[in-house]
C-alpha positions, 0 to 999 in steps of 0.5 A, spaced: 454 816 184 450 816 191 445 810 192 439 815 192 441 818 185 442 811 182 435 808 185 432 815 181 436 813 175 434 805 175 427 807 177 426 812 171 429 807 166 424 802 168 418 807 168 420 810 161 420 802 159 413 802 162 410 808 159 413 806 152 409 800 153 403 804 155 403 808 149 405 802 144 399 798 147 394 804 146 396 806 139 397 800 136 389 799 135 389 806 131 395 804 127 391 798 125 384 802 124 383 801 117 384 793 116 380 793 123 374 797 120 374 793 113 374 787 116 368 788 121 365 793 116 365 799 120 365 807 119 369 812 122 364 814 127 365 807 130 372 807 129 372 813 133 368 810 138 373 804 139 378 810 142 372 813 146 370 807 150 378 806 152 379 813 154 372 814 158 374 807 162 381 810 163 379 816 166 374 814 170 378 808 173 384 813 174 381 817 179 380 811 185 387 809 182 390 816 184 387 815 191 390 808 191 397 811 189 397 816 194 395 811 200 399 804 198 405 802 194 406 805 188 410 800 185 405 795 186 400 799 183 404 800 177 406 792 176 399 790 177 396 795 172 402 793 167 400 786 167 393 787 166 393 791 160 398 787 157 394 781 157 388 784 155 392 787 149 393 780 147 386 779 148 384 784 143 388 780 137 382 774 139 376 779 137 371 776 133 367 782 132 366 789 133 363 788 140 369 784 143 374 789 140 371 794 144 371 789 151 378 788 150 380 795 149 376 797 155 380 792 159 386 795 156 384 802 159 383 799 166 390 797 166 393 803 163 389 808 168 395 806 173 401 808 170 400 816 170 398 817 177 403 812 180 409 814 176 408 821 176 408 821 184 414 817 184 418 822 179 416 828 184 419 824 190 425 822 186 427 828 183 428 835 186 423 841 183 429 844 179 431 837 175 424 835 175 422 837 168 428 833 165 426 827 169 419 828 166 421 828 159 425 822 160 419 818 163 415 821 157 419 819 152 415 813 152 410 817 149 413 819 142 417 812 142 411 808 144 407 811 138 413 810 133 414 803 135 406 802 135 406 805 128 412 801 125 411 794 128 403 795 126 405 796 119 410 791 118 407 785 122 400 787 120 402 787 112 406 780 113 401 776 118 395 780 119 393 785 124 391 780 130 398 778 130 401 785 132 397 785 139 400 778 141 407 781 140 405 787 144 404 783 150 410 780 152 415 786 154 409 789 158 409 782 163 417 783 163 417 790 165 411 789 171 416 784 174 422 789 174 417 795 177 417 791 183 424 792 184 424 799 184 425 802 191 420 807 193 422 814 196 419 817 202 413 822 200 415 829 199 423 827 200 425 832 195 421 838 198 423 842 204 417 841 209 416 841 216 415 834 220 408 836 222 406 838 215 408 831 213 404 828 218 398 832 218 392 828 215 389 832 209 382 834 210 378 834 203 383 832 198 379 833 192 377 840 195 384 842 196 386 840 189 380 844 186 382 850 190 389 851 186 387 856 180 393 854 176 390 847 175 383 849 172 387 852 166 392 846 166 385 842 165 382 846 160 389 846 156 389 838 157 382 837 154 384 841 148 390 838 147 388 831 148 382 832 143 387 834 138 392 828 140 387 822 140 384 825 133 390 825 130 393 819 132 386 815 130 386 818 124 392 820 121 394 813 118 387 812 115 388 819 112 395 818 109 391 811 106 385 815 103 387 821 101 395 820 099 393 813 097 399 810 101 399 802 103 398 800 110 406 800 112 408 806 108 402 810 112 404 807 118 412 809 117 410 816 116 406 816 122 411 813 126 416 819 124 411 825 124 407 823 130 413 819 134 420 820 133 419 828 131 416 828 138 422 826 142 426 833 140 420 837 143 420 833 149 428 833 150 428 840 148 422 842 153 425 838 159 432 842 158 429 849 157 423 848 161 428 847 167 432 853 166 427 858 165 424 855 171 430 857 175 429 865 173 421 865 172 416 861 176 412 861 170 417 859 165 415 852 163 408 854 162 410 860 158 414 855 154 409 850 153 404 856 151 408 859 146 410 852 142 403 850 142 401 856 138 407 855 133 405 848 132 398 850 130 400 853 123 404 847 121 398 843 122 394 847 117 399 848 112 400 840 112 393 839 111 393 844 105 398 840 101 395 836 095 394 829 094 401 826 093 405 831 096 407 826 102 414 829 104 411 836 105 405 833 109 410 829 113 415 835 114 410 840 117 406 835 121 413 833 124 414 840 126 408 841 129 409 834 133 416 837 136 413 843 138 407 840 141 410 835 145 414 840 149 407 840 153 408 834 156 415 835 160 413 842 162 406 842 164 406 835 167 412 838 171 408 844 173 403 840 176 408 837 181 410 844 182 403 847 185 401 840 188 403 838 195 407 831 195 401 827 199 396 829 193 400 828 187 397 822 185 390 824 186 391 831 182 394 827 176 388 822 176 383 828 176 387 832 171 387 825 167 379 824 168 378 831 165 383 831 159 380 824 157 373 824 159 372 831 156 378 831 151 380 825 148 374 821 148 370 826 144 376 827 140 376 821 136 369 820 136 367 827 134 373 827 128 370 821 126 362 823 126 365 830 122 369 826 117 362 821 116 358 828 115 363 831 110 364 824 106 356 824 105 356 831 103 361 830 098 358 823 095 351 827 095 355 833 091 358 828 086 351 825 085 353 818 087 349 813 091 355 809 094 360 811 099 367 811 095 374 812 098 375 818 095 369 821 099 371 818 105 378 822 104 375 828 102 371 828 109 376 826 113 381 832 110 375 837 112 374 834 119 382 835 120 382 842 120 379 843 127 385 841 129 389 847 128 384 852 131 383 848 137 391 848 138 390 856 138 385 855 144 390 850 148 396 855 147 391 861 150 389 856 156 397 855 158 398 862 158 393 863 162 396 858 167 402 862 167 399 868 170 397 864 176 402 859 177 407 863 181 402 864 187 400 857 187 407 855 188 408 860 193 402 857 197 404 850 196 411 851 199 408 855 205 403 849 207 409 844 207 413 849 211 407 849 216 
């Protein structure tokens, strides 16, 4: 094995671990949403706002961090970010009211904004285009496995020692990984792309304007907004849905969420990376065609899952798991497609702009709107029953009705990915011409 390949493998292993903790620390609040809601007397709108403030801060802070990643040491950006978000995750367990929970989650969002721009920029320079989807899939395995770990640990620790203890446990691995990140040997920017020395040395004028001229990115951003709306809505409310509608305990509900929203996604990521690379060798738009198709197939799976009656837990889990497997193809294919149309010196900036749109206009509204619509339908159910007090069965009915938004938006996401597939070939050719000078 060459020294370059060994460095790439070591780097991707560390980046995977960091991304695992990225999503572990992000999701643990959602996995513990019901006991947090009960302790502080919250409604679903407030629970959704907890996720919203995280995503808004994450998106806004990510833009300057993306520029920093394009102009400074990427491994140092990552190490500082991991340290900060790990400490603030522990601080979440010290919260004494709703406001302090919100402030702690804001801090986590600031730290986590460093992960995606700097890590994806590194991967783009560590792996050539024909191997990039599989490398991105390995990195993004941290997402489903992080979700799975958060659900499992939150259920076990939350039931045994209370929800606060889970936040303390989550801090330690992140601090270890922050140190490990400093030992990554950074590749030269553009190391895996054919380019002339003059093209590499020339300064980029108007970096944001340059990125916004790439038509494929507009389609990809639209898909990201729709995709993240759904992802954060499901991640925030599936465990409470299983507790309310299917009457499961905290641990059992989180175990099923770990399976259907976490482990099931591993298959989609690995298959998406493997098949995406092979399709790209024959078709420039192969990755995006694959992503659009699997997203469309996943939509009816969610609809069928929501149609299941109370107590039909196995069937619900099966179809939600099938949807996760299909939709997780998005990460390995779309994220690598971004690298295909953006030149190396602007990849951190491009990823941060993409994340800004998908989190501000997608993720932040996903949990909040889902919570507000859930509260609306819960109130309607209470009024129709002639009751004067909000009971758990009304909250269950309201949340179930609200979740039917998800499959409809998945169809729109599929269409936006197919739109990107129509423009990606021309944008890829344009980028290669720019690099050759």
